[in-house]
MARTIGU-613734 format. One record per residue (C-alpha): residue in one letter; x, y, z; chain. Coordinates in pm, 1 decimal. Layout:
<atoms>
ATOM res       px       py       pz chain
ATOM   a        X        Y        Z     A
...
</atoms>
This chain:
<atoms>
ATOM res       px       py       pz chain
ATOM   x    -11.4     22.3    -27.8     A
ATOM   x    242.1    250.2    167.0     A
ATOM   x    441.6    148.6   -211.1     A
ATOM   x    110.6    143.7   -395.8     A
ATOM   x    110.2    579.2   -312.5     A
ATOM   x    468.5    651.5   -321.6     A
ATOM   x    491.4    530.9   -667.8     A
ATOM   x    182.6    810.4   -705.7     A
ATOM   x    363.0   1073.6   -575.5     A
ATOM   x    668.5   1020.9   -733.8     A
ATOM   x    456.4   1018.9  -1105.4     A
ATOM   x    382.0   1426.1  -1009.0     A
ATOM   x    703.7   1498.2   -932.1     A
ATOM   x    766.1   1445.6   -537.1     A
ATOM   x   1058.3   1416.5   -395.9     A
ATOM   x   1116.7   1067.5   -262.3     A
ATOM   x   1156.5   1112.5     82.9     A
ATOM   x    861.4   1325.8    100.8     A
ATOM   x    687.5   1144.2    -86.5     A
ATOM   x    729.6    817.1    185.7     A
ATOM   x    610.7   1088.7    430.5     A
ATOM   x    306.7   1172.3    242.0     A
ATOM   x    218.8    808.3    179.7     A
ATOM   x    252.3    686.3    483.7     A
ATOM   x     30.7   1038.6    607.9     A
ATOM   x   -201.9    885.8    321.2     A
ATOM   x   -188.1    548.8    460.5     A
ATOM   x   -267.6    668.6    853.4     A
ATOM   x   -518.2    880.7    707.5     A
ATOM   x   -776.8    634.1    524.7     A
ATOM   x   -719.0    415.8    812.6     A
ATOM   x   -849.5    640.6   1043.5     A
ATOM   x  -1135.9    753.4    799.4     A
ATOM   x  -1266.4    426.7    732.1     A
ATOM   x  -1286.3    313.1   1113.2     A
ATOM   x  -1463.1    656.6   1143.3     A
ATOM   x  -1712.5    552.7    881.4     A
ATOM   x  -1718.3    184.9   1048.7     A
ATOM   x  -1790.8    417.1   1419.2     A
ATOM   x  -2029.2    641.6   1175.5     A
ATOM   x  -2230.7    355.3   1023.3     A
ATOM   x  -2251.7    161.2   1277.7     A
ATOM   x  -2449.4    395.2   1557.3     A
ATOM   x  -2583.7    634.4   1309.6     A
ATOM   x  -2741.9    363.4   1068.0     A
ATOM   x  -2743.5     -0.6   1223.0     A
ATOM   x  -2826.4     88.0   1589.8     A
ATOM   x  -3084.1    357.3   1472.4     A
ATOM   x  -3260.4    126.2   1278.1     A
ATOM   x  -3217.5   -146.8   1552.7     A
ATOM   x  -3352.0    106.4   1816.0     A
ATOM   x  -3666.6    151.0   1618.3     A
ATOM   x  -3720.9   -248.4   1535.0     A
ATOM   x  -3617.9   -296.2   1920.1     A
ATOM   x  -3929.9     14.8   2014.6     A
ATOM   x  -4166.4   -169.4   1822.7     A
ATOM   x  -4128.1   -517.5   1955.3     A
ATOM   x  -4319.5   -705.6   2193.9     A
ATOM   x  -4092.1   -905.7   2341.6     A
ATOM   x  -3945.4   -730.1   2660.1     A
ATOM   x  -3570.1   -876.0   2664.4     A
ATOM   x  -3438.3   -674.2   2410.4     A
ATOM   x  -3575.1   -387.6   2560.1     A
ATOM   x  -3372.9   -476.3   2855.8     A
ATOM   x  -3108.8   -455.5   2600.0     A
ATOM   x  -3151.2   -161.2   2450.5     A
ATOM   x  -3183.8    -19.6   2784.3     A
ATOM   x  -2869.3    -92.2   2937.1     A
ATOM   x  -2688.7     23.2   2590.5     A
ATOM   x  -2527.5   -323.7   2538.5     A
ATOM   x  -2561.9   -256.8   2174.5     A
ATOM   x  -2414.4     74.8   2221.1     A
ATOM   x  -2086.2   -107.6   2376.7     A
ATOM   x  -2093.2   -350.0   2089.2     A
ATOM   x  -2069.9    -69.0   1829.9     A
ATOM   x  -1744.8     49.2   1976.2     A
ATOM   x  -1548.6   -239.8   1835.0     A
ATOM   x  -1636.0   -173.7   1475.6     A
ATOM   x  -1422.1    138.4   1432.3     A
ATOM   x  -1140.9    -81.9   1645.4     A
ATOM   x  -1161.5   -393.1   1399.9     A
ATOM   x  -1149.7   -183.7   1092.9     A
ATOM   x   -810.9     -4.0   1222.5     A
ATOM   x   -678.9   -321.0   1365.2     A
ATOM   x   -669.6   -477.4   1000.9     A
ATOM   x   -564.2   -166.8    782.5     A
ATOM   x   -302.3    -98.2   1051.6     A
ATOM   x    -70.0   -338.8    942.3     A
ATOM   x    -51.8   -187.1    551.7     A
ATOM   x    -44.6    169.8    673.0     A
ATOM   x    243.3     90.4    902.4     A
ATOM   x    408.1   -163.7    699.6     A
ATOM   x    786.1   -135.4    726.3     A
ATOM   x    751.4     10.8   1122.2     A
ATOM   x    664.8   -282.6   1343.3     A
ATOM   x    715.4   -101.5   1669.0     A
ATOM   x    460.2    117.1   1579.4     A
ATOM   x    292.2   -134.4   1418.8     A
ATOM   x    299.1   -321.4   1789.1     A
ATOM   x    231.2    -21.7   1986.5     A
ATOM   x    -70.3     58.8   1788.7     A
ATOM   x   -197.2   -297.2   1774.0     A
ATOM   x   -169.9   -263.9   2208.8     A
ATOM   x   -338.8      8.5   2221.3     A
ATOM   x   -667.3   -145.2   2037.7     A
ATOM   x   -636.8   -468.8   2232.3     A
ATOM   x   -678.0   -287.3   2537.8     A
ATOM   x   -972.0    -75.5   2390.7     A
ATOM   x  -1084.9   -395.8   2316.1     A
ATOM   x  -1082.2   -487.7   2594.8     A
ATOM   x  -1216.7   -258.1   2781.6     A
ATOM   x  -1488.5   -201.7   2567.9     A
ATOM   x  -1563.8   -570.5   2595.2     A
ATOM   x  -1605.9   -556.4   2975.3     A
ATOM   x  -1802.6   -306.3   2927.4     A
ATOM   x  -2034.5   -470.2   2712.3     A
ATOM   x  -2029.7   -776.5   2882.8     A
ATOM   x  -2107.5   -561.7   3243.2     A
ATOM   x  -2377.7   -406.8   3047.9     A
ATOM   x  -2552.9   -793.4   2937.5     A
ATOM   x  -2499.1   -918.5   3342.5     A
ATOM   x  -2728.4   -564.6   3404.6     A
ATOM   x  -2958.5   -647.6   3131.5     A
ATOM   x  -2962.3  -1025.8   3256.9     A
ATOM   x  -3067.3   -895.4   3582.4     A
ATOM   x  -3325.1   -691.9   3439.5     A
ATOM   x  -3470.3   -916.3   3283.0     A
ATOM   x  -3503.3  -1191.3   3545.6     A
ATOM   x  -3635.1   -909.4   3786.3     A
ATOM   x  -3975.0   -947.9   3566.6     A
ATOM   x  -4044.3  -1318.5   3653.9     A
ATOM   x  -4164.0  -1453.8   3991.8     A
ATOM   x  -3895.0  -1657.2   4047.2     A
ATOM   x  -3677.3  -1368.7   4097.7     A
ATOM   x  -3893.1  -1318.9   4418.4     A
ATOM   x  -3750.3  -1599.5   4617.7     A
ATOM   x  -3457.0  -1653.7   4450.4     A
ATOM   x  -3256.0  -1294.1   4373.5     A
ATOM   x  -2949.6  -1341.9   4144.1     A
ATOM   x  -2826.0  -1026.8   4205.7     A
ATOM   x  -2524.0  -1174.8   4423.4     A
ATOM   x  -2420.8  -1412.0   4168.3     A
ATOM   x  -2383.5  -1079.2   3910.5     A
ATOM   x  -2185.8   -907.5   4138.8     A
ATOM   x  -1930.2  -1150.9   4201.4     A
ATOM   x  -1919.5  -1223.9   3833.2     A
ATOM   x  -1810.9   -842.3   3770.1     A
ATOM   x  -1607.7   -888.4   3995.6     A
ATOM   x  -1405.9  -1190.8   3823.9     A
ATOM   x  -1459.2  -1055.2   3471.3     A
ATOM   x  -1303.6   -683.1   3602.7     A
ATOM   x  -1020.2   -929.6   3761.8     A
ATOM   x   -985.5  -1124.3   3466.0     A
ATOM   x   -992.4   -774.7   3232.4     A
ATOM   x   -717.8   -636.7   3467.4     A
ATOM   x   -480.2   -914.4   3422.5     A
ATOM   x   -484.3   -904.8   2990.5     A
ATOM   x   -456.9   -472.5   3009.4     A
ATOM   x   -139.0   -597.1   3221.6     A
ATOM   x    -70.1   -889.2   2969.7     A
ATOM   x    -85.8   -607.2   2701.5     A
ATOM   x    125.4   -327.0   2869.1     A
ATOM   x    369.5   -574.9   2932.6     A
ATOM   x    383.1   -765.7   2585.7     A
ATOM   x    298.6  -1112.5   2841.5     A
ATOM   x     76.8  -1380.2   2806.1     A
ATOM   x   -194.0  -1371.9   3031.9     A
ATOM   x    -63.5  -1695.4   3097.5     A
ATOM   x    262.2  -1515.6   3268.2     A
ATOM   x     32.9  -1348.5   3530.2     A
ATOM   x   -165.1  -1585.7   3592.9     A
ATOM   x    105.6  -1864.7   3706.4     A
ATOM   x    196.8  -1593.9   4006.5     A
ATOM   x   -170.3  -1584.4   4135.2     A
ATOM   x   -134.0  -1836.9   4374.2     A
ATOM   x    113.2  -1631.0   4598.0     A
ATOM   x   -146.6  -1308.4   4613.1     A
ATOM   x   -422.7  -1534.5   4681.2     A
ATOM   x   -388.7  -1446.4   5069.6     A
ATOM   x   -359.9  -1087.5   4962.9     A
ATOM   x   -657.2  -1098.6   4688.1     A
ATOM   x   -859.3  -1329.0   4994.7     A
ATOM   x   -779.8  -1024.7   5251.7     A
ATOM   x   -906.4   -717.2   4989.4     A
ATOM   x  -1177.0   -938.9   4872.3     A
ATOM   x  -1293.4  -1083.7   5245.0     A
ATOM   x  -1652.3   -920.2   5243.6     A
ATOM   x  -1750.6  -1015.7   4935.1     A
ATOM   x  -1626.3  -1328.1   4943.7     A
ATOM   x  -1830.6  -1423.6   5266.7     A
ATOM   x  -2110.6  -1262.9   5099.3     A
ATOM   x  -2087.6  -1471.1   4784.5     A
ATOM   x  -2095.1  -1794.4   5026.6     A
ATOM   x  -2395.4  -1666.0   5253.5     A
ATOM   x  -2532.6  -1536.3   4918.1     A
ATOM   x  -2529.6  -1899.8   4731.5     A
ATOM   x  -2675.0  -2070.2   5115.5     A
ATOM   x  -2914.9  -1816.5   5141.2     A
ATOM   x  -3040.3  -1882.7   4792.3     A
ATOM   x  -3031.5  -2197.9   4808.0     A
ATOM   x  -3223.4  -2196.4   5116.5     A
ATOM   x  -3488.5  -1990.0   5022.5     A
ATOM   x  -3386.6  -1831.6   5362.9     A
ATOM   x  -3460.0  -1446.1   5252.5     A
ATOM   x  -3589.8  -1267.6   4954.2     A
ATOM   x  -3730.6   -914.9   4837.5     A
ATOM   x  -3987.4   -849.0   5009.1     A
ATOM   x  -3944.4  -1063.4   5300.4     A
ATOM   x  -4041.9   -880.3   5598.9     A
ATOM   x  -3736.0   -956.2   5888.3     A
ATOM   x  -3628.0   -901.3   6197.5     A
ATOM   x  -3274.6   -899.1   6318.9     A
ATOM   x  -3275.8   -664.3   6643.1     A
ATOM   x  -2884.7   -627.6   6658.6     A
ATOM   x  -2853.8   -465.4   6344.5     A
ATOM   x  -3203.3   -233.4   6468.3     A
ATOM   x  -3366.7   -397.2   6164.1     A
ATOM   x  -3724.4   -492.9   6163.8     A
ATOM   x  -3908.5   -419.3   5758.7     A
ATOM   x  -3928.1   -523.1   5434.4     A
ATOM   x  -3599.7   -690.5   5265.4     A
ATOM   x  -3563.4   -457.4   4982.0     A
ATOM   x  -3183.3   -595.2   4777.1     A
ATOM   x  -2985.6   -809.1   4870.7     A
ATOM   x  -2629.4   -799.1   4699.6     A
ATOM   x  -2291.0   -964.9   4693.3     A
ATOM   x  -2216.8   -832.3   5072.3     A
ATOM   x  -2464.3   -617.7   5214.4     A
ATOM   x  -2905.6   -641.7   5239.4     A
ATOM   x  -3075.3   -342.0   5277.8     A
ATOM   x  -3435.8   -361.8   5475.6     A
ATOM   x  -3678.5    -70.9   5473.8     A
ATOM   x  -3756.8    -59.2   5838.3     A
ATOM   x  -4128.6     78.8   5938.3     A
ATOM   x  -4022.2    389.1   6034.4     A
ATOM   x  -3912.3    425.7   5684.4     A
ATOM   x  -3537.3    438.4   5719.0     A
ATOM   x  -3296.5    222.5   5545.6     A
ATOM   x  -3118.0    -70.0   5779.0     A
ATOM   x  -2799.2   -234.8   5563.4     A
ATOM   x  -2669.6   -570.5   5738.6     A
ATOM   x  -2346.7   -732.0   5580.2     A
ATOM   x  -2475.5  -1067.4   5419.6     A
ATOM   x  -2287.3  -1349.8   5587.7     A
ATOM   x  -2446.8  -1169.9   5870.0     A
ATOM   x  -2728.6  -1372.8   5795.5     A
ATOM   x  -2559.7  -1716.4   5820.6     A
ATOM   x  -2399.7  -1615.3   6058.4     A
ATOM   x  -2607.0  -1452.6   6324.9     A
ATOM   x  -3008.1  -1565.4   6366.6     A
ATOM   x  -3300.9  -1332.3   6237.9     A
ATOM   x  -3665.7  -1392.9   6207.9     A
ATOM   x  -3848.8  -1378.2   5866.3     A
ATOM   x  -4182.8  -1341.2   5834.6     A
ATOM   x  -4301.4  -1484.7   5497.9     A
ATOM   x  -4453.9  -1818.5   5704.9     A
ATOM   x  -4646.6  -1578.2   5860.9     A
ATOM   x  -4745.0  -1379.7   5490.3     A
ATOM   x  -4769.0  -1707.1   5303.1     A
ATOM   x  -5022.1  -1877.4   5572.8     A
ATOM   x  -5380.6  -1823.6   5606.6     A
ATOM   x  -5391.1  -1569.0   5911.0     A
ATOM   x  -5210.8  -1406.0   6157.6     A
ATOM   x  -5156.5  -1516.3   6524.9     A
ATOM   x  -5301.7  -1310.1   6769.7     A
ATOM   x  -5204.0  -1381.8   7110.9     A
ATOM   x  -5296.0  -1126.9   7409.2     A
ATOM   x  -5456.0  -1205.8   7788.6     A
ATOM   x  -5717.4  -1028.8   7965.1     A
ATOM   x  -5615.5  -1086.2   8353.5     A
ATOM   x  -5865.7  -1098.9   8563.3     A
ATOM   x  -5898.7   -993.9   8970.4     A
ATOM   x  -5888.1  -1303.0   9117.9     A
ATOM   x  -6137.6  -1184.3   9391.7     A
ATOM   x  -6458.2  -1165.5   9155.0     A
ATOM   x  -6444.0  -1559.3   9037.8     A
ATOM   x  -6750.9  -1698.8   9193.1     A
ATOM   x  -6957.7  -2013.5   9193.1     A
ATOM   x  -7304.0  -1917.5   8989.5     A
ATOM   x  -7592.1  -1822.1   9171.1     A
ATOM   x  -7927.3  -1903.6   9033.6     A
ATOM   x  -7968.6  -1534.7   8936.0     A
ATOM   x  -7618.2  -1509.9   8747.0     A
ATOM   x  -7701.2  -1863.9   8538.9     A
ATOM   x  -8080.8  -1672.6   8399.7     A
ATOM   x  -7909.5  -1352.5   8325.5     A
ATOM   x  -7623.9  -1551.2   8145.7     A
ATOM   x  -7906.9  -1747.8   7983.3     A
ATOM   x  -8023.8  -1480.3   7841.5     A
ATOM   x  -7688.6  -1378.5   7637.5     A
ATOM   x  -7755.5  -1547.0   7292.0     A
ATOM   x  -7410.8  -1665.2   7212.3     A
ATOM   x  -7375.5  -1863.1   7508.0     A
ATOM   x  -7787.3  -1939.8   7577.5     A
ATOM   x  -7727.1  -2296.8   7442.7     A
ATOM   x  -7414.7  -2325.5   7642.1     A
ATOM   x  -7619.4  -2289.1   7937.9     A
ATOM   x  -7900.1  -2490.2   7883.9     A
ATOM   x  -7663.9  -2783.3   7755.1     A
ATOM   x  -7391.1  -2709.4   8042.5     A
ATOM   x  -7672.5  -2689.2   8360.5     A
ATOM   x  -7835.3  -3061.4   8216.5     A
ATOM   x  -7494.3  -3218.9   8197.2     A
ATOM   x  -7416.6  -3077.6   8578.7     A
ATOM   x  -7825.0  -3190.0   8732.6     A
ATOM   x  -7739.6  -3508.3   8546.4     A
ATOM   x  -7408.2  -3521.7   8739.9     A
ATOM   x  -7543.6  -3436.9   9048.2     A
ATOM   x  -7840.1  -3631.7   9058.9     A
ATOM   x  -7671.6  -3980.7   8917.1     A
ATOM   x  -7395.7  -3970.1   9226.8     A
ATOM   x  -7627.4  -3850.6   9443.8     A
ATOM   x  -7430.6  -3531.8   9544.3     A
ATOM   x  -7639.3  -3314.4   9849.5     A
ATOM   x  -7698.2  -2918.0   9865.0     A
ATOM   x  -7591.3  -2888.8  10220.6     A
ATOM   x  -7255.5  -2703.7  10103.1     A
ATOM   x  -7185.9  -2490.7   9781.7     A
ATOM   x  -6871.1  -2681.9   9683.1     A
ATOM   x  -7040.4  -3063.9   9744.5     A
ATOM   x  -7162.9  -3029.5   9395.3     A
ATOM   x  -7068.4  -2943.2   9045.6     A
ATOM   x  -7146.9  -2563.1   8933.3     A
ATOM   x  -7082.5  -2363.6   8678.1     A
ATOM   x  -6848.7  -2055.6   8752.0     A
ATOM   x  -6873.9  -1670.7   8628.4     A
ATOM   x  -6503.6  -1729.6   8428.4     A
ATOM   x  -6589.6  -2027.6   8282.2     A
ATOM   x  -6896.5  -1921.5   8127.9     A
ATOM   x  -6687.6  -1568.5   8016.4     A
ATOM   x  -6445.3  -1833.7   7876.6     A
ATOM   x  -6749.9  -1983.2   7684.9     A
ATOM   x  -6864.6  -1630.7   7576.3     A
ATOM   x  -6510.1  -1542.3   7438.3     A
ATOM   x  -6497.5  -1876.1   7226.9     A
ATOM   x  -6871.3  -1847.4   7128.5     A
ATOM   x  -6753.7  -1482.3   7017.2     A
ATOM   x  -6459.2  -1538.2   6820.3     A
ATOM   x  -6645.4  -1836.3   6661.0     A
ATOM   x  -6894.5  -1643.5   6506.6     A
ATOM   x  -6656.3  -1328.4   6407.5     A
ATOM   x  -6602.6  -1309.1   6024.1     A
ATOM   x  -6181.8  -1226.8   6031.7     A
ATOM   x  -6082.7  -1538.6   6252.4     A
ATOM   x  -5995.5  -1806.3   6069.5     A
ATOM   x  -6140.4  -2115.5   6219.3     A
ATOM   x  -5930.6  -2368.9   6011.0     A
ATOM   x  -5600.4  -2243.6   6194.5     A
ATOM   x  -5516.5  -2323.8   6584.3     A
ATOM   x  -5786.6  -2180.4   6769.4     A
ATOM   x  -5768.3  -2130.8   7172.6     A
ATOM   x  -5903.1  -1963.1   7456.0     A
ATOM   x  -5693.6  -2082.2   7750.5     A
ATOM   x  -5677.7  -2041.5   8164.7     A
ATOM   x  -5231.0  -1942.2   8204.3     A
ATOM   x  -5180.1  -2053.2   8579.7     A
ATOM   x  -5276.8  -1726.3   8824.1     A
ATOM   x  -4984.6  -1507.3   8957.5     A
ATOM   x  -4971.8  -1177.5   9123.6     A
ATOM   x  -5149.0   -983.4   8767.9     A
ATOM   x  -5424.9  -1228.6   8803.2     A
ATOM   x  -5549.2  -1484.1   8662.4     A
ATOM   x  -5478.7  -1443.9   8281.3     A
ATOM   x  -5751.1  -1558.6   8031.8     A
ATOM   x  -5556.8  -1605.0   7707.9     A
ATOM   x  -5689.4  -1599.1   7311.4     A
ATOM   x  -5434.8  -1782.2   7069.3     A
ATOM   x  -5632.6  -1735.8   6739.3     A
ATOM   x  -5552.2  -1615.3   6389.9     A
ATOM   x  -5696.7  -1331.4   6223.1     A
ATOM   x  -5767.3  -1359.4   5849.6     A
ATOM   x  -5623.6   -980.7   5746.3     A
ATOM   x  -5248.8   -972.0   5756.6     A
ATOM   x  -5225.6   -631.3   5663.7     A
ATOM   x  -5040.5   -457.9   5962.1     A
ATOM   x  -5301.7   -149.8   5967.1     A
ATOM   x  -5601.9   -419.0   5954.2     A
ATOM   x  -5508.3   -688.1   6145.1     A
ATOM   x  -5389.6   -409.5   6478.7     A
ATOM   x  -5767.5   -236.2   6435.7     A
ATOM   x  -5918.8   -587.5   6454.2     A
ATOM   x  -5713.1   -687.8   6757.0     A
ATOM   x  -5817.4   -393.9   6924.9     A
ATOM   x  -6192.8   -454.1   6821.6     A
ATOM   x  -6187.2   -772.1   6971.3     A
ATOM   x  -6049.8   -705.4   7310.7     A
ATOM   x  -6252.7   -326.4   7317.3     A
ATOM   x  -6549.6   -604.5   7293.2     A
ATOM   x  -6434.4   -903.4   7510.9     A
ATOM   x  -6247.3   -577.0   7820.4     A
ATOM   x  -6633.7   -436.1   7830.1     A
ATOM   x  -6788.5   -799.4   7854.4     A
ATOM   x  -6618.0   -886.5   8129.5     A
ATOM   x  -6797.4   -620.3   8423.9     A
ATOM   x  -7126.2   -861.5   8292.3     A
ATOM   x  -7031.3  -1229.4   8424.8     A
ATOM   x  -6944.5  -1077.2   8770.2     A
ATOM   x  -6563.4  -1042.1   8673.4     A
ATOM   x  -6325.4   -735.5   8732.6     A
ATOM   x  -6067.5   -695.6   8505.0     A
ATOM   x  -5724.9   -646.5   8720.8     A
ATOM   x  -5511.2   -361.3   8725.8     A
ATOM   x  -5262.2   -195.5   8989.7     A
ATOM   x  -5310.4     24.5   9209.8     A
ATOM   x  -5293.3    399.2   9064.5     A
ATOM   x  -5268.8    720.0   9251.0     A
ATOM   x  -5672.4    802.6   9192.0     A
ATOM   x  -5733.8    498.6   9346.0     A
ATOM   x  -5501.8    576.2   9712.8     A
ATOM   x  -5675.6    930.1   9617.6     A
ATOM   x  -6015.2    769.7   9696.2     A
ATOM   x  -5881.2    550.2  10003.5     A
ATOM   x  -5833.9    900.3  10219.6     A
ATOM   x  -6175.4   1012.8  10312.6     A
ATOM   x  -6229.0    609.2  10449.7     A
ATOM   x  -5944.5    614.6  10694.1     A
ATOM   x  -6044.3    419.9  11044.1     A
ATOM   x  -6105.1    652.6  11366.6     A
ATOM   x  -5892.9    481.0  11612.9     A
ATOM   x  -6044.8    457.7  11959.2     A
ATOM   x  -5797.9    651.8  12216.2     A
ATOM   x  -5963.3    490.1  12526.2     A
</atoms>
């Protein structure tokens, strides 16, 4: 090529030395022009046409590739390929300059290739997140691990190009650097291993509600990455946890509750022990007028009469015969009330039980599941249930236990006993 151009200039009566220089400059100019032309055709024509086709296609994966500029990065290969193919002709007879140009083009294409693969991995993540399985098995940690390896290999190839050595020459000395790399990339390595365990065991996924009091985390998981897990707390603050902490330490995941048929209500009403008593005839008559337990009162009364008659239990003392109690009747009313409540899941654990008496009275614990699992709705339903039951307690001759307050002591001031000085 250079010889052909030089002959052309010599035919124009140009000095031989000047003709050689002009031929070289013209060859370089032509190569650069063809590289610019290749870049123009690729970016202005091919990319524009491809973008037009993708914008009108019904698939979504190609939109992700366009959004993350995968094709834009690949377009940078066109001028580099053209120049690398024509450079030997333009730099003929100058092997040193040809080597420098080749190395520069190799470095350029390595960088472009890394950026293209990086963009492609981002597109893969975006496409994967459109599927429901992404909520159970996040791949962001794996993508980040792949990127680390990608950039590490790219660095090795770049250094080998600058030094003029093969990549295997550098890779052979990588073993001695393993300890240093493990120290530098300790968190990514631990996070990568933790990410594999979290994903394989489905321990945590974006959207899960987790609690980790040590780190002040109590809210929804919004991101699981290679080194960190981000949790949006209920006060809208963001807590960032090390990924490996979810493996090395304990945390509570509320996913089971979300996927079940209800959210647990577990709360007790403490009854004053001084108000527990056997039911009198008047009390039984009063309770029989309560619609939800009228059938229970009738059935229980007949059962006790039959038992007492069969066993010939006399009525000389109130404790000689089996009798109904106001606390037992209140438990029956609580069960009936909850059985008829539209927001209580009757298919899950349903329990109204009496716990051991304490210095705070006799606990009547309610252990049921609310159908509505939304936090605000759940709290409102729970409050409505206990509003009603607390208001119903006095109807059974019972009193809710409460420690004396200042107003209680104040009410006793006017009833101080008079001491007879005589």
